Kinemage of the C-alpha trace (Angstrom):
@kinemage 1
@onewidth
@group {chain A} dominant
@subgroup {mainchain}
@vectorlist {calphas} color= white
{ca met a 1} P 137.412 51.765 84.812
{ca gly a 2} L 135.094 54.787 85.704
{ca lys a 3} L 131.775 53.986 88.222
{ca asn a 4} L 128.643 52.549 86.313
{ca gln a 5} L 126.582 54.961 85.862
{ca lys a 6} L 122.778 54.233 87.190
{ca val a 7} L 119.720 54.498 85.177
{ca tyr a 8} L 116.321 54.451 86.940
{ca thr a 9} L 113.096 53.401 84.452
{ca arg a 10} L 110.281 55.950 84.732
{ca glu a 11} L 107.750 53.722 86.876
{ca phe a 12} L 110.860 53.787 89.401
{ca lys a 13} L 110.689 57.955 89.461
{ca glu a 14} L 107.438 57.844 90.011
{ca glu a 15} L 106.645 55.694 92.566
{ca ala a 16} L 109.621 57.086 94.087
{ca val a 17} L 107.945 60.970 93.761
{ca arg a 18} L 104.365 59.754 94.762
{ca leu a 19} L 105.946 57.672 97.756
{ca ala a 20} L 107.758 61.345 98.857
{ca gln a 21} L 104.577 62.987 98.357
{ca thr a 22} L 102.218 60.755 100.428
{ca ser a 23} L 104.087 58.851 102.635
{ca gly a 24} L 104.464 61.760 104.670
{ca lys a 25} L 107.981 60.658 105.623
{ca pro a 26} L 111.049 62.954 104.916
{ca ile a 27} L 112.793 62.951 102.048
{ca thr a 28} L 115.940 61.533 103.317
{ca gln a 29} L 114.503 58.665 105.258
{ca ile a 30} L 112.719 57.629 101.701
{ca ala a 31} L 115.749 57.647 99.175
{ca arg a 32} L 117.791 56.125 102.040
{ca glu a 33} L 115.145 52.765 101.709
{ca leu a 34} L 115.561 53.294 97.735
{ca gly a 35} L 118.817 53.036 98.222
{ca ile a 36} L 119.055 56.980 95.930
{ca ser a 37} L 119.881 60.611 96.834
{ca asp a 38} L 117.744 63.474 97.974
{ca ser a 39} L 119.010 65.675 94.876
{ca ala a 40} L 117.907 62.457 92.542
{ca ile a 41} L 113.815 62.886 94.400
{ca his a 42} L 113.934 66.438 94.409
{ca ser a 43} L 114.883 66.651 90.650
{ca trp a 44} L 112.263 63.766 89.786
{ca arg a 45} L 109.912 65.936 91.392
{ca lys a 46} L 110.070 69.081 89.631
{ca glu a 47} L 110.400 67.267 86.342
{ca leu a 48} L 107.349 65.701 86.747
{ca ala a 49} L 105.647 68.567 88.171
{ca glu a 50} L 106.971 70.618 85.314
{ca his a 51} L 106.500 68.231 82.007
{ca gly a 52} L 104.386 66.109 83.802
{ca ser a 53} L 103.616 63.119 80.884
{ca glu a 54} L 106.114 63.701 79.375
{ca ala a 55} L 108.525 63.818 81.663
{ca phe a 56} L 111.466 60.495 82.447
{ca pro a 57} L 111.141 60.473 78.055
{ca gly a 58} L 113.782 57.323 78.604
{ca lys a 59} L 117.654 58.486 79.129
{ca gly a 60} L 118.808 54.652 79.338
{ca his a 61} L 120.278 55.337 76.211
{ca gln a 62} L 122.698 58.867 76.995
{ca thr a 63} L 126.146 58.416 78.362
{ca ala a 64} L 127.335 59.010 81.330
{ca leu a 65} L 128.989 62.110 80.957
{ca glu a 66} L 126.234 63.197 79.339
{ca glu a 67} L 123.889 62.504 82.579
{ca glu a 68} L 126.623 63.803 84.128
{ca val a 69} L 126.263 66.973 82.022
{ca ala a 70} L 122.172 66.642 82.723
{ca arg a 71} L 122.572 65.994 86.372
{ca leu a 72} L 124.848 69.198 87.153
{ca lys a 73} L 122.359 71.558 84.769
{ca arg a 74} L 119.567 70.264 87.690
{ca glu a 75} L 121.649 71.141 90.691
{ca leu a 76} L 122.922 73.797 89.206
{ca gly a 77} L 119.158 75.288 89.023
{ca arg a 78} L 118.229 74.162 92.185
{ca val a 79} L 121.242 75.690 94.026
{ca gln a 80} L 120.027 79.300 91.863
{ca gln a 81} L 116.378 78.185 92.615
{ca glu a 82} L 117.164 77.968 96.534
{ca arg a 83} L 119.284 81.416 96.228
{ca asp a 84} L 116.215 83.410 94.845
{ca ile a 85} L 113.899 82.007 97.426
{ca phe a 86} L 116.644 82.942 99.987
{ca lys a 87} L 116.933 86.319 98.793
{ca lys a 88} L 112.800 86.734 98.977
{ca ser a 89} L 111.993 84.832 102.252
{ca ser a 90} L 115.403 86.486 104.081
{ca glu a 91} L 112.417 87.864 106.345
{ca his a 92} L 110.564 85.067 107.210
{ca leu a 93} L 113.579 82.739 107.777
{ca leu a 94} L 113.201 83.578 111.701
{ca ser a 95} L 109.802 83.450 111.749
{ca gly a 96} L 107.093 81.039 112.589
{ca pro a 97} L 105.624 77.898 110.503
{ca ala a 98} L 102.837 80.034 110.139
{ca met a 99} L 104.733 82.841 108.312
{ca lys a 100} L 107.008 80.286 106.483
{ca tyr a 101} L 103.391 78.513 104.588
{ca gln a 102} L 102.267 81.454 104.132
{ca phe a 103} L 105.487 82.718 102.014
{ca ile a 104} L 104.859 79.209 100.708
{ca glu a 105} L 101.733 79.795 99.335
{ca glu a 106} L 102.592 83.142 97.589
{ca his a 107} L 105.170 81.969 95.857
{ca lys a 108} L 104.211 78.375 94.858
{ca his a 109} L 104.004 79.406 90.805
{ca glu a 110} L 107.434 81.272 91.042
{ca phe a 111} L 108.888 77.938 92.601
{ca thr a 112} L 108.915 74.088 93.679
{ca ile a 113} L 107.228 73.646 97.127
{ca val a 114} L 109.856 70.610 97.732
{ca val a 115} L 112.594 73.163 97.204
{ca met a 116} L 110.628 76.075 99.105
{ca cys a 117} L 110.232 74.209 102.293
{ca gly a 118} L 113.803 73.307 101.767
{ca val a 119} L 115.095 76.558 102.507
{ca leu a 120} L 112.885 77.465 105.220
{ca gly a 121} L 113.431 74.423 107.384
{ca val a 122} L 109.539 73.192 106.792
{ca ser a 123} L 108.332 70.050 105.762
{ca glu a 124} L 106.064 69.369 103.264
{ca ser a 125} L 103.563 67.940 104.947
{ca gly a 126} L 103.414 70.537 108.083
{ca phe a 127} L 102.783 72.777 104.439
{ca tyr a 128} L 99.601 70.326 103.187
{ca ala a 129} L 98.643 70.097 106.948
{ca trp a 130} L 98.308 73.942 107.248
{ca arg a 131} L 96.628 74.580 103.488
{ca lys a 132} L 93.540 72.611 105.064
{ca arg a 133} L 92.929 74.405 108.257
{ca pro a 134} L 89.901 76.669 108.029
{ca thr a 135} L 90.890 80.621 107.776
{ca cys a 136} L 91.484 81.755 111.167
{ca arg a 137} L 89.071 84.547 112.162
{ca arg a 138} L 92.099 87.074 112.116
{ca lys a 139} L 92.712 86.367 108.834
{ca gln a 140} L 89.216 87.092 107.404
{ca glu a 141} L 88.961 89.877 109.216
{ca asp a 142} L 92.070 91.119 107.660
{ca ala a 143} L 90.513 90.069 104.440
{ca gln a 144} L 87.403 91.965 104.660
{ca leu a 145} L 89.468 95.007 106.205
{ca thr a 146} L 91.770 95.069 103.238
{ca gln a 147} L 88.709 95.573 101.192
{ca glu a 148} L 87.577 98.011 102.802
{ca ile a 149} L 90.906 100.058 102.070
{ca lys a 150} L 91.799 99.452 98.813
{ca gln a 151} L 88.142 100.607 98.481
{ca val a 152} L 89.225 103.923 100.608
{ca phe a 153} L 92.428 103.840 98.793
{ca glu a 154} L 90.702 104.068 95.245
{ca val a 155} L 87.819 106.685 95.957
{ca his a 156} L 90.530 109.072 97.013
{ca gln a 157} L 92.700 108.279 93.544
{ca gly a 158} L 95.412 107.236 95.883
{ca arg a 159} L 96.085 110.408 97.520
{ca tyr a 160} L 95.862 108.783 101.423
{ca gly a 161} L 98.355 107.451 103.143
{ca ala a 162} L 97.345 104.897 106.396
{ca pro a 163} L 96.515 107.537 108.924
{ca arg a 164} L 93.836 109.316 106.887
{ca ile a 165} L 92.167 105.960 105.591
{ca tyr a 166} L 92.012 105.160 109.129
{ca arg a 167} L 90.299 107.554 109.597
{ca asp a 168} L 87.844 107.377 107.063
{ca leu a 169} L 87.368 103.908 108.423
{ca his a 170} L 87.065 104.731 111.789
{ca asp a 171} L 84.259 107.080 110.294
{ca glu a 172} L 82.376 104.959 109.454
{ca gly a 173} L 82.052 102.811 112.167
{ca met a 174} L 84.763 100.020 111.892
{ca ser a 175} L 86.862 98.871 114.571
{ca cys a 176} L 90.622 98.882 113.528
{ca ser a 177} L 94.053 100.712 114.856
{ca arg a 178} L 96.144 102.937 112.435
{ca lys a 179} L 99.047 100.336 112.727
{ca arg a 180} L 96.872 97.387 111.091
{ca val a 181} L 96.012 99.781 108.786
{ca ala a 182} L 99.576 100.667 107.755
{ca arg a 183} L 100.414 96.989 107.743
{ca leu a 184} L 97.693 95.249 105.433
{ca met a 185} L 98.564 98.403 102.842
{ca arg a 186} L 102.353 97.364 102.937
{ca ala a 187} L 100.905 94.160 102.601
{ca glu a 188} L 98.755 94.835 99.399
{ca glu a 189} L 101.485 97.717 98.320
{ca leu a 190} L 99.598 100.912 98.737
{ca ser a 191} L 101.335 104.060 99.286
{ca ala a 192} L 100.106 107.357 99.084
{ca arg a 193} L 101.730 109.722 96.563
{ca ser a 194} L 105.447 110.822 97.363
{ca lys a 195} L 105.037 115.207 97.304
{ca arg a 196} L 107.709 116.544 94.740
{ca arg a 197} L 109.537 120.411 95.317
{ca arg a 198} L 108.212 123.269 93.854
{ca val a 199} L 110.304 125.651 92.227
{ca ile a 200} L 110.378 128.862 93.070
{ca thr a 201} L 109.104 131.859 90.000
{ca thr a 202} L 108.976 134.869 92.971
{ca lys a 203} L 109.912 137.589 90.550
{ca arg a 204} L 110.644 140.605 92.593
{ca asp a 205} L 110.335 144.422 91.343
{ca glu a 206} L 112.692 146.159 93.773
{ca ala a 207} L 111.192 149.269 92.994
{ca his a 208} L 108.345 148.082 95.016
{ca pro a 209} L 108.245 148.344 98.854
{ca val a 210} L 108.030 145.685 100.469
{ca ala a 211} L 105.993 145.100 104.265
{ca leu a 212} L 107.233 143.675 107.426
{ca asn a 213} L 107.046 139.535 108.009
{ca leu a 214} L 104.599 140.635 110.194
{ca leu a 215} L 102.803 136.440 110.397
{ca asn a 216} L 106.712 135.573 111.428
{ca arg a 217} L 105.784 131.781 110.744
{ca asp a 218} L 102.381 132.054 113.503
{ca phe a 219} L 100.433 130.003 111.503
{ca his a 220} L 97.768 129.242 114.032
{ca ala a 221} L 94.165 131.102 113.665
{ca glu a 222} L 92.381 131.310 116.761
{ca glu a 223} L 89.315 132.371 114.273
{ca pro a 224} L 88.075 132.120 110.495
{ca asn a 225} L 89.436 135.102 109.118
{ca arg a 226} L 92.274 136.082 110.783
{ca lys a 227} L 95.196 135.383 109.334
{ca trp a 228} L 94.829 134.809 104.751
{ca val a 229} L 97.782 133.219 103.119
{ca thr a 230} L 98.642 133.657 99.225
{ca asp a 231} L 100.512 132.756 96.385
{ca ile a 232} L 100.896 131.721 93.006
{ca thr a 233} L 102.065 128.781 91.658
{ca tyr a 234} L 101.785 127.586 87.277
{ca ile a 235} L 100.506 124.077 85.605
{ca pro a 236} L 101.634 122.879 82.565
{ca thr a 237} L 99.040 122.483 79.387
{ca lys a 238} L 100.016 122.183 75.723
{ca gln a 239} L 98.336 125.891 75.643
{ca gly a 240} L 101.162 126.681 77.853
{ca trp a 241} L 101.786 127.773 81.561
{ca leu a 242} L 98.010 128.147 83.506
{ca tyr a 243} L 98.701 130.486 86.625
{ca leu a 244} L 96.790 130.019 89.861
{ca ala a 245} L 96.443 132.299 92.392
{ca ala a 246} L 95.279 131.179 95.763
{ca val a 247} L 94.008 132.309 99.036
{ca leu a 248} L 93.613 130.222 102.115
{ca asp a 249} L 92.554 130.870 105.316
{ca leu a 250} L 94.794 129.492 108.536
{ca tyr a 251} L 92.387 128.747 110.633
{ca ser a 252} L 90.857 125.496 108.799
{ca arg a 253} L 92.991 125.885 105.958
{ca met a 254} L 90.183 126.272 103.814
{ca val a 255} L 91.301 127.483 99.981
{ca val a 256} L 88.805 131.180 100.510
{ca gly a 257} L 89.297 132.283 96.819
{ca trp a 258} L 91.612 131.543 93.703
{ca ser a 259} L 91.677 132.396 90.486
{ca met a 260} L 93.600 131.256 87.271
{ca ser a 261} L 94.565 132.846 84.245
{ca gly a 262} L 97.295 132.373 81.111
{ca ser a 263} L 98.644 135.590 82.171
{ca cys a 264} L 100.991 135.651 85.463
{ca asp a 265} L 100.081 139.828 86.585
{ca glu a 266} L 98.471 141.348 89.148
{ca lys a 267} L 94.686 140.904 87.402
{ca leu a 268} L 95.310 137.322 88.606
{ca val a 269} L 96.286 138.037 92.391
{ca glu a 270} L 93.030 140.905 92.672
{ca his a 271} L 90.682 138.407 91.378
{ca ala a 272} L 91.757 135.553 94.311
{ca leu a 273} L 91.507 138.343 96.853
{ca glu a 274} L 87.812 139.651 95.124
{ca his a 275} L 86.361 135.609 95.375
{ca ala a 276} L 88.244 135.969 98.573
{ca leu a 277} L 86.598 138.941 100.072
{ca ala a 278} L 83.111 138.375 97.939
{ca arg a 279} L 82.941 134.600 99.917
{ca arg a 280} L 83.931 135.858 103.792
{ca cys a 281} L 83.330 138.940 104.012
{ca pro a 282} L 86.423 139.918 107.004
{ca asp a 283} L 86.407 142.632 109.099
{ca ala a 284} L 88.649 144.899 109.164
{ca gly a 285} L 92.306 144.058 110.728
{ca leu a 286} L 93.020 140.929 108.457
{ca leu a 287} L 96.507 139.662 108.562
{ca his a 288} L 97.429 139.036 104.876
{ca his a 289} L 101.110 137.036 104.117
{ca ser a 290} L 102.503 136.647 100.667
{ca asp a 291} L 106.098 136.599 99.358
{ca arg a 292} L 107.301 139.882 97.997
{ca gly a 293} L 106.164 138.746 94.544
{ca ser a 294} L 105.814 142.055 91.932
{ca gln a 295} L 102.740 141.610 91.504
{ca tyr a 296} L 101.542 141.893 95.667
{ca thr a 297} L 104.115 144.983 96.246
{ca ser a 298} L 102.278 146.546 93.511
{ca his a 299} L 101.013 149.792 93.922
{ca ala a 300} L 97.821 148.503 92.933
{ca tyr a 301} L 97.594 145.636 94.460
{ca gln a 302} L 98.597 147.454 98.479
{ca ala a 303} L 95.850 150.359 97.514
{ca tyr a 304} L 93.485 147.041 97.195
{ca leu a 305} L 94.611 146.172 100.497
{ca gln a 306} L 94.599 149.586 102.375
{ca gln a 307} L 91.278 149.738 100.924
{ca tyr a 308} L 89.428 146.937 102.948
{ca gly a 309} L 91.391 147.620 106.058
{ca ile a 310} L 93.392 144.887 105.694
{ca arg a 311} L 97.214 144.664 107.244
{ca pro a 312} L 99.895 143.408 104.558
{ca ser a 313} L 102.629 140.907 105.543
{ca met a 314} L 105.361 139.680 103.375
{ca ser a 315} L 108.241 136.806 103.315
{ca arg a 316} L 111.771 137.592 104.303
{ca lys a 317} L 113.669 137.341 100.495
{ca gly a 318} L 113.744 134.058 99.242
{ca asn a 319} L 112.241 132.647 102.372
{ca cys a 320} L 109.589 130.045 101.414
{ca trp a 321} L 109.945 128.412 105.008
{ca asp a 322} L 108.248 132.104 105.639
{ca asn a 323} L 105.217 130.874 103.563
{ca ala a 324} L 105.315 127.212 104.445
{ca val a 325} L 101.452 126.986 104.619
{ca met a 326} L 100.802 127.663 100.831
{ca glu a 327} L 103.663 126.326 99.906
{ca ser a 328} L 102.285 122.420 101.313
{ca phe a 329} L 99.451 123.428 99.896
{ca phe a 330} L 100.061 123.426 96.309
{ca gly a 331} L 102.614 120.905 96.345
{ca thr a 332} L 99.866 118.474 97.429
{ca leu a 333} L 97.373 120.250 94.692
{ca lys a 334} L 100.539 119.151 92.301
{ca asp a 335} L 100.972 115.612 93.827
{ca glu a 336} L 97.406 114.911 94.215
{ca cys a 337} L 95.259 116.546 91.236
{ca val a 338} L 98.484 117.757 88.461
{ca arg a 339} L 100.809 114.685 89.049
{ca glu a 340} L 101.804 113.721 85.718
{ca thr a 341} L 98.891 114.781 83.185
{ca phe a 342} L 100.105 117.158 80.955
{ca tyr a 343} L 96.280 118.782 80.544
{ca ser a 344} L 95.954 119.611 76.645
{ca ser a 345} L 94.968 123.463 77.357
{ca his a 346} L 93.535 125.571 80.068
{ca asp a 347} L 90.169 125.138 79.611
{ca glu a 348} L 90.854 121.829 80.956
{ca ala a 349} L 93.398 122.228 83.737
{ca arg a 350} L 90.398 124.560 84.847
{ca ser a 351} L 88.060 122.203 85.367
{ca ala a 352} L 90.219 119.978 86.870
{ca leu a 353} L 91.694 122.040 89.124
{ca phe a 354} L 88.270 123.550 89.708
{ca val a 355} L 87.277 120.449 91.222
{ca tyr a 356} L 90.208 119.730 92.790
{ca ile a 357} L 89.878 122.627 94.981
{ca glu a 358} L 86.004 123.372 95.625
{ca ala a 359} L 84.828 119.258 95.250
{ca tyr a 360} L 87.495 117.543 97.411
{ca tyr a 361} L 90.312 119.741 98.993
{ca asn a 362} L 87.572 122.590 100.739
{ca arg a 363} L 85.208 119.532 101.678
{ca ile a 364} L 86.429 115.816 101.633
{ca arg a 365} L 90.213 116.013 102.095
{ca arg a 366} L 91.112 115.217 105.705
{ca his a 367} L 94.151 117.626 106.893
{ca ser a 368} L 96.645 116.142 109.512
{ca thr a 369} L 96.590 119.992 110.685
{ca leu a 370} L 92.997 119.734 111.423
{ca gly a 371} L 93.068 116.507 113.449
{ca tyr a 372} L 92.233 114.797 109.986
{ca met a 373} L 88.656 116.507 109.685
{ca ser a 374} L 88.324 118.541 106.185
{ca pro a 375} L 88.341 122.391 105.814
{ca leu a 376} L 84.543 122.369 105.830
{ca gln a 377} L 84.189 119.836 108.845
{ca tyr a 378} L 86.538 121.532 110.754
{ca glu a 379} L 84.626 124.953 109.802
{ca arg a 380} L 81.108 123.386 110.609
{ca met a 381} L 82.367 122.174 114.093
{ca arg a 382} L 84.032 124.712 115.424
{ca val a 383} L 82.384 128.191 114.033
{ca val a 384} L 78.566 127.025 114.781
{ca pro a 385} L 79.510 126.184 118.022
{ca met a 386} L 80.965 129.495 118.445
{ca leu a 387} L 78.430 131.647 116.903
{ca gln a 388} L 75.829 129.886 119.230
{ca ser a 389} L 77.399 130.886 121.716
{ca ile a 390} L 77.427 134.630 120.882
C-alpha cells in the first residue's frame, strides 16, 4: 500500500505561516518543530500571499494523486521563480546583505520575498529589520542628486550623457563626481542618444579643379576666423529633402553660417558662406576647408572665395576623415535634433534646425573639445580677454 497523504487544515496552515513570519526563527527550524517540510511552509506562504482569504479552500477530498500533482506544480513554479530570481540577481550574489536587501525591495512585487531570501542567502528577519532602518545620509543625497540628474536630462531632451550632465551640475554648485553621476544614471537607465553613421552624398564634377588639402586634419585654431570647415547634409520631410549647408569655425566649433533650401546647388553653399562672412567679417588669409563636392569646386564659388582673400582647402578623394569635425557636427545634429522625426514640411524642419543651431548648439550645448563649454561661452571666455590685452 502507498503511504497515506497527510492533510492539514486551513487553520494549521495559517498558523504555520504566521509563526514563520513573526517568530524570527529559521524556516527549517519551524518546519522541524511542526513535523512538516520546508517546502510546505514556503508554498503555504505563497498561496496565502497570492489568494488571501480564498487560500486553502480545503483539499481533504482530493486524492493522493491529485495532491501530488498539485504539489509538483507548485514545486515547478518555485523552481522557475528561483531561476528567474537568480538570473536577475546574479550581480548581487557576491555583494553584501544591504545590496541583496535592496534587490529584494525592488522586486518584491515580482517575486515572493521568502523565495528571494532563499536564493540570495539572507534571512527574512534580516530583510524586514533592514526595511525599518532609516535611510542613510548617502542614499538620501543620491536620491536628491538623481532628481537633479533627471531634470538636466529632460531639459536637454536626452542628448546629454554623464560628462555633460556632470558639468551642468558642477556649474550649478552641486558637489558630485562624474563617476557618481554615471552610476546614478545607470541605475535609472538614463543614457544619451547614440550617434548614427552619416550617408555620404558628395557629387563630384571631374571637370572642376580641386584645391590641395591645406588643413591636413589639423583641427586646432589659435584664434577665431582662422580656419572654417563646411559641408552639406540633408533632412527628410514629407515635402522632399531639405538641404542644409553649414560653416563651422574650428576655434570654438561655433556654426557661423548656414543656409537651407530644397535644392542642393551652388546658391545653397554661397548663401551659407555669405551668412558667415557677414556675421564674422574675417581678415584675408582665412582657411576654408570643404570636400570635393561640385558645389564647392564650381568656378563661381571659387571666385567668391578669391574675392574675399580666402584660401581654399579640400579633402582627399573619398576621405571623410579629412573633414571629421563637420561630419561630427552633422552626426550630432541628426541624432539630437532630427532623430526619427519625419517633418511634414520644409518650414517645419527649418524651424527645428534653426532653434537647434542658434538657440541650443551655439549657446547652450557643452562641447567636449572645449572643456565642456558651449561655443558661445568658450568665445566669451577666450576672445574678450584676448581683445582686452591688445
